[in-house]
BAMAR-464070 format. One line per field, with one value per residue (C-alpha): x, y, z. Coordinates in nm, 3 decimals. Layout:
px: X,...
py: Y,...
pz: Z,...
// end
This chain:
px: -0.138,0.087,-0.062,0.200,0.023,-0.326,-0.495,-0.773,-1.026,-1.165,-1.198,-1.033,-0.675,-0.718,-0.858,-0.578,-0.306,-0.457,-0.463,-0.096,0.027,-0.197,-0.257,-0.541,-0.793,-1.071,-1.352,-1.477,-1.592,-1.368,-1.545,-1.331,-0.991,-1.158,-1.271,-0.918,-0.764,-1.003,-0.875,-0.512,-0.584,-0.777,-0.515,-0.192,-0.021,0.336,0.236,-0.091,-0.167,-0.436,-0.641,-0.940,-1.027,-1.328,-1.325,-1.698,-1.955,-1.920,-1.623,-1.443,-1.711,-1.940,-1.715,-1.898,-2.223,-2.095,-1.834,-1.840,-1.765,-1.497,-1.318,-1.349,-1.213,-0.952,-0.833,-0.919,-0.882,-0.522,-0.429,-0.589,-0.402,-0.077,-0.127,-0.193,0.116,0.329,0.186,0.220,0.546,0.364,0.470,0.195,0.171,-0.075,-0.204,-0.236,-0.304,-0.096,-0.399,-0.303,-0.078,-0.089,0.109,0.212,0.306,0.502,0.714,0.718,0.931,0.770,0.662,0.896,0.785,0.885,0.672,0.442,0.259,-0.076,-0.401,-0.684,-0.966,-1.118,-1.256,-1.128,-0.775,-0.793,-0.912,-0.609,-0.367,-0.482,-0.382,-0.067,0.082,0.029,0.170,0.462,0.563,0.541,0.737,1.047,1.068,0.840,0.796,0.539,0.536,0.313,0.260,0.103,-0.084,-0.249,-0.513,-0.509,-0.486,-0.574,-0.547,-0.899,-1.248,-1.340,-1.542,-1.242,-1.010,-0.926,-0.964,-1.324,-1.393,-1.253,-1.451,-1.765,-1.695,-1.615,-1.505,-1.148,-0.885,-0.532,-0.314,-0.006,-0.062,0.118,-0.058,-0.022,-0.038,-0.178,0.025,0.344,0.211,0.162,0.521,0.644,0.456,0.603,0.950,0.914,0.793,1.084,1.343,1.148,1.108,0.977,0.844,0.668,0.706,0.538,0.429,0.348,0.494,0.766,0.669,0.328,0.012,-0.197,-0.544,-0.579,-0.278,-0.439,-0.769,-0.597,-0.443,-0.781,-0.942,-0.703,-0.862,-1.212,-1.244,-1.613,-1.520,-1.530,-1.406,-1.365,-1.080,-1.196,-1.012,-0.946,-1.162,-1.464,-1.436,-1.579,-1.466,-1.216,-0.943,-0.570,-0.355,0.009,0.330,0.493,0.863,0.972,1.335,1.304,1.132,1.398,1.676,1.538,1.634,1.288,1.271,1.002,0.851,0.744,0.365,0.360,0.549,0.268,-0.034,-0.051,-0.005,-0.273,-0.532,-0.479,-0.526,-0.817,-1.006,-0.949,-1.084
py: 0.015,0.219,0.569,0.715,0.564,0.651,0.456,0.634,0.412,0.096,-0.114,-0.415,-0.284,-0.062,-0.331,-0.574,-0.315,-0.204,-0.559,-0.608,-0.265,-0.251,0.119,0.370,0.347,0.587,0.531,0.891,1.030,1.321,1.582,1.886,2.005,2.082,1.721,1.594,1.856,1.753,1.395,1.506,1.716,1.430,1.156,1.361,1.093,1.093,0.874,0.869,0.573,0.667,0.362,0.564,0.475,0.428,0.123,0.093,-0.128,-0.416,-0.307,0.007,0.078,0.175,0.476,0.638,0.619,0.852,1.084,1.319,1.044,0.895,1.227,1.311,0.977,0.908,1.257,1.530,1.346,1.234,1.591,1.731,1.475,1.561,1.930,1.843,1.623,1.908,2.157,1.927,1.746,1.412,1.121,1.032,0.682,0.684,0.350,0.404,0.183,0.031,0.029,0.364,0.270,0.157,-0.158,-0.339,-0.700,-0.727,-0.413,-0.299,-0.401,-0.408,-0.055,0.136,0.398,0.698,0.597,0.863,0.630,0.680,0.500,0.754,0.539,0.460,0.729,0.526,0.535,0.909,0.976,0.789,0.963,1.310,1.245,1.050,1.325,1.583,1.360,1.245,1.609,1.684,1.368,1.525,1.760,1.610,1.281,1.119,0.753,0.633,0.256,0.121,-0.206,-0.408,-0.684,-0.775,-1.147,-1.253,-1.580,-1.533,-1.486,-1.129,-0.976,-0.760,-1.062,-1.158,-1.525,-1.466,-1.277,-1.549,-1.818,-1.612,-1.524,-1.880,-1.731,-1.602,-1.452,-1.584,-1.272,-1.225,-0.955,-0.806,-0.896,-0.787,-1.070,-0.886,-1.067,-0.968,-0.616,-0.564,-0.671,-0.438,-0.141,-0.214,-0.231,0.088,0.280,0.141,0.268,0.595,0.545,0.834,0.864,0.601,0.225,-0.052,-0.288,-0.600,-0.947,-1.041,-1.214,-1.240,-1.428,-1.602,-1.661,-2.020,-2.125,-1.989,-2.158,-2.485,-2.485,-2.396,-2.678,-2.931,-2.857,-2.796,-3.046,-2.967,-2.615,-2.560,-2.264,-2.158,-1.958,-1.690,-1.453,-1.098,-0.957,-1.146,-0.968,-0.654,-0.436,-0.151,-0.275,-0.242,-0.552,-0.490,-0.578,-0.354,-0.359,-0.461,-0.352,-0.042,-0.231,-0.504,-0.245,-0.099,-0.427,-0.584,-0.947,-0.972,-1.317,-1.440,-1.442,-1.798,-1.921,-1.809,-1.952,-2.288,-2.123,-1.868,-2.124,-2.356,-2.071,-1.931,-2.259,-2.271,-1.918
pz: 2.825,2.595,2.620,2.386,2.084,1.962,1.684,1.499,1.327,1.485,1.172,1.012,1.049,1.355,1.583,1.504,1.551,1.882,2.016,1.931,2.043,2.354,2.304,2.295,2.010,1.919,1.670,1.669,1.337,1.239,1.030,1.102,1.222,1.556,1.591,1.532,1.760,2.038,2.020,2.033,2.343,2.504,2.456,2.422,2.210,2.085,1.790,1.594,1.367,1.118,1.023,0.907,0.550,0.327,0.100,0.031,0.199,-0.049,-0.260,-0.378,-0.638,-0.350,-0.282,-0.574,-0.374,-0.103,-0.248,0.051,0.301,0.077,0.028,0.397,0.520,0.254,0.161,0.412,0.746,0.674,0.577,0.893,1.104,0.927,1.008,1.372,1.380,1.246,1.496,1.798,1.716,1.689,1.468,1.221,1.078,0.790,0.662,0.289,-0.012,-0.289,-0.520,-0.672,-0.965,-1.325,-1.397,-1.713,-1.644,-1.970,-1.923,-1.560,-1.264,-0.917,-0.829,-0.599,-0.347,-0.562,-0.863,-1.008,-1.248,-1.079,-1.155,-1.180,-1.320,-0.977,-0.748,-0.451,-0.591,-0.658,-0.303,-0.165,-0.402,-0.292,0.069,-0.006,-0.223,0.051,0.327,0.114,0.064,0.437,0.521,0.368,0.667,0.933,1.117,0.891,0.790,0.506,0.499,0.181,0.217,-0.057,-0.068,0.302,0.379,0.734,0.925,1.064,0.922,0.833,0.544,0.442,0.423,0.064,0.158,0.273,-0.048,-0.273,-0.091,-0.142,-0.508,-0.624,-0.958,-0.939,-1.167,-1.212,-1.208,-0.985,-0.724,-0.426,-0.101,0.263,0.516,0.818,1.092,0.904,0.845,1.219,1.287,1.012,1.159,1.503,1.351,1.144,1.449,1.653,1.402,1.363,0.988,0.778,0.426,0.213,0.253,0.057,0.337,0.139,0.137,-0.106,-0.428,-0.587,-0.503,-0.764,-0.622,-0.755,-0.545,-0.229,-0.309,-0.393,-0.045,0.107,-0.090,0.069,0.407,0.272,-0.018,-0.068,-0.183,-0.559,-0.760,-1.123,-1.275,-1.518,-1.750,-1.634,-1.914,-1.780,-1.446,-1.607,-1.320,-1.310,-1.076,-1.015,-1.056,-0.977,-0.799,-0.537,-0.458,-0.107,-0.152,0.066,0.348,0.334,0.326,0.651,0.820,0.839,0.730,0.463,0.412,0.070,0.045,-0.084,0.224,0.459,0.275,0.450,0.791,0.704,0.590,0.887,1.137,0.937,0.962,1.338,1.389
// end
């Protein structure tokens, strides 16, 4: 086991990273600086990967139901871990979110890491922005890596998997979006740690996913499945729809696959899981 790495948060992302990295993982609830410090003293890691995050029980709207927990998990815990990393000369890898920006499909190019065009209409997004701004500032002088993921797609069944969600919803929108294919994300994190990358990286796949294409591929293997495409206005939910740039990640030397090239592989493995 790699005892140099400690993953905090035993959820959707944390469990998969731990399996691949074969490292320590801790699911303790951190409510204070003392709690976090206790974990650092217990494990003595050289690298902490923060996978703690609140996305709501059903969806991000549920973050409004527990504002304290959301702010603690998404805003305060990352800042406490960053302070501990600075004090103990530890590398912090913070798993952040790309769902924090405004985007105009007619005018905007894919969003680069330095963008300040933040999306404040969701409490979830605001809670992620608070932490990211603090960590991004520290990353100028300290060993902090911020990895933004967006709309996780997994080749196995899980409630947080966008494929599971779309199968359940049956009514889907047709808007191009940046997506993170989790098997590729894990390889990217391993690579970024290996090269000791610092600062912010958009860790999404190249290109854009339109949900009907994914469901059309799924339907080939599950012909009984039916879905309906609806207009974005009929969704009646406040959501971010956007494209993130992968130029910086590619420039680092990591080979970024196009999201549309992994869909068939993803669906086949999903159905076997």
